[in-house]
N, C-alpha and C positions, 0 to 999 in steps of 0.2 A: 648929633654926631654919628657918623656911619661906623658900624662895628666892623672890625677887621674880619676877613673871611677865614674859613676853615681850610687847612691844607689836608687833602685827602689822597692817600696813596692806595691805588688798587693794583694788586698783583694776582697771579693765578697761573695755573698750568697753561701752556700753549694749547688752544683748542677748548678751553673752558668757557669761552664766550665773553671775555672781558670787553673786547672792542664793541661788540653788539650791545652789551649791557650799558656801557658808558654812552654810546651814541643815543640810545633810547632815553636814558636818564637826562642827558643834556638837552635832548629835543623836547621833552615833556615838561621840564622845570627850568625856570629862569635863574635859579639860585646858583647854578654851576658854570664854571668856565673850564674847558679842557685844555690843559697844557699840551702843546704839540711837541712831541719829542723829535730829536734829530737822530738819524740812523745812517749807517753806511750800507745797509742791505738794499737789494734791488726792490723796486716797487712791485706789489702784487697787482694782478689785473683789477682795474677800476680805482686804484689808489692814485691820488694826486699830490704833487709837491705842495706843501703848505696847508694841506687839509688833514690827511691822516698823519703824515710825517714831513719833516724837512729832510729830503734825501741829499746826502753829501758824500763826496769822495773821502777816503781815509785821511788824506793830507789836510783837507779843509777841517775835518773833525779834530784832528790832532792840534791844529793851529788854534782852534777855539779852546781846547783843553789848556794850552799854554797861556792863554789870556784869562784863565779862570772864568770862563763864560758859562759854566754849567753848575746847576745845583748838585747834580750827581751825574755820573756816567759809568758805564760798565761794558764789558765784552760779553756777548751771548751768541753761541753757535757760529763763531767766526766773524761776527760783526760788532761794531760799536753802537750803543744806544745812549742818549744823554738828554737831560732836561735843561733847556736854555733858561738862564737865571732871570733876565730882565722882565720877561712877560709874566712869570709867576708872581714875582714880588709886586708888580704893578696891579695885577688883578686882586691880590689879597688886600691891598690898601684900599681898593675900590669897594671892598665888602663882598666880593665874589668868593664862593667856595671853589677852590682850584683843585681839579683832579689830575693827579699824575698817574698815568697807566704805565707802570714800570715793573721790571722783574725784581726778584728778591734781594740781589746784591745792592741794587740802587735804593730799594726801600729802606734797608738798614742804614745806608749812608744818609738818607734824608732824615731818618729818625734821630741820628746823631746830631745833625745840624739844627733840626727843628723838632725838639722833644714834644711839642704840642701837636704835631701832625697825627692824624688818625690813619692807622694802617689796616687795610681790609684785604682778605684773601678770598678769591673766587674759586670754588670747586665744582666739579660735576658730581652727579649722584653716585657714579661708579667709574672705575677705570675703563671698563668696557665702553661706556658712553663717551668717555674722553677720546679713546682710540677711534671710535666711529665718527666723531666730529672731525678729527684730524684727517681721516680718510675721505670724509664727505666734502672737504674743501676742494679736493681735486687739483690742488696747485703744487703739491710736493711729492717727491718720490718716496718709495717705501723706506729707503735709506734715511732720508731726512725725517720721516715720521718716527722711525725707531730712535733717531738721535734726540728728537723732542721728548719722547717718552722716557728716554734715559735721563735727560736733563730734568724732567718732572720728578723722577725718583730722588734726585739731589735736592730739588726745591722742597719736596715734601718734608724734609728734615726741619725746615725753618718755620712751619705753619704756626707753631705755638708762640712765635715772636710777634705775631700780628695781634691787633686789638680785637678784630672781628673776623668771622668766617661767614660767607654767604654761599649757599648751594644753588647754583644756577640750573634749576630743573625747568620751571615754567618762567619764561622771560618777563612777562607782565607782572607776575607776583614778585619776582626778584627785584624789579625796578622799584616797585612800591615799598618793599621791605627796606631796600637800600636808602631810599629817600627819607623814610621815617626814622631810620637808624641815625642818619646824619643830622637830622633835626634835633633828636634827643642827645646826640653827642656834644652839642653845644653846651649842654647842662652837666656833662660828665660821662664817663665810660658806662655803657649799658652792658649788663651781664648776659642778656638773652642770646646774643650771637658770639659770645666769647668762645675761643677754640676749645675750652674745657667741655663745652656742651656738645662738641662734635668728636669726642675722643675716639669712639668706635669707628666712625667713618674715616677719620684721619689715619688710624692705625691699619685698617683694612686697605686703604688706599696705598699706604707706604709698602705694605707687604706685596701687593699685586704689582706695583710699579717696580719694585726691586726684582721681582721674579721676571718681569718683562725685560728689564735691563740686563739680566744675566742670561737671557735666552731660554728661560725655563717655562715660558708660556707662549 
């Protein structure tokens, strides 16, 4: 009998490298299926409909909400993001570990509906590195970058609600750590990456992000 898959929720600050991490993880290991989210934001250069996201108009998204077609959905920086329900449930039944790459609001909603879900938060080694990565994208204005950093200050409040923290410093190392962590999670929560082990990093991160949000840095 095939075991049911693990529902994995991956969140993190914009610019922490969640997308790159998930792409490499699903490319190297067959154990995972990535749930493709639906969003009302515009595609970034190189993104395709049905690959990175299902891109939708606001009206189409709200119609799907009315039909209870999402596991979760939330607003973020002026746009909707949501996880279509049918695909996720189908993959879990097939024994796949399904990854939801979503922000903190959605993660908490998933945990309410699926208490067995594993929640993982991706951080950078420092706020300076986070800001550098956002600037390095070259796709957003300074105003949008500041908005994302301000949002990160809000998200930093909820890190302790996650099961695990992963620091995305070296990508290859991070992918291996994540895979091993998920294998062990099938046997129960692992203490090695619990948020309590990253208390100093989280507190420093909060302080720096709050200062940036207030224009003090």
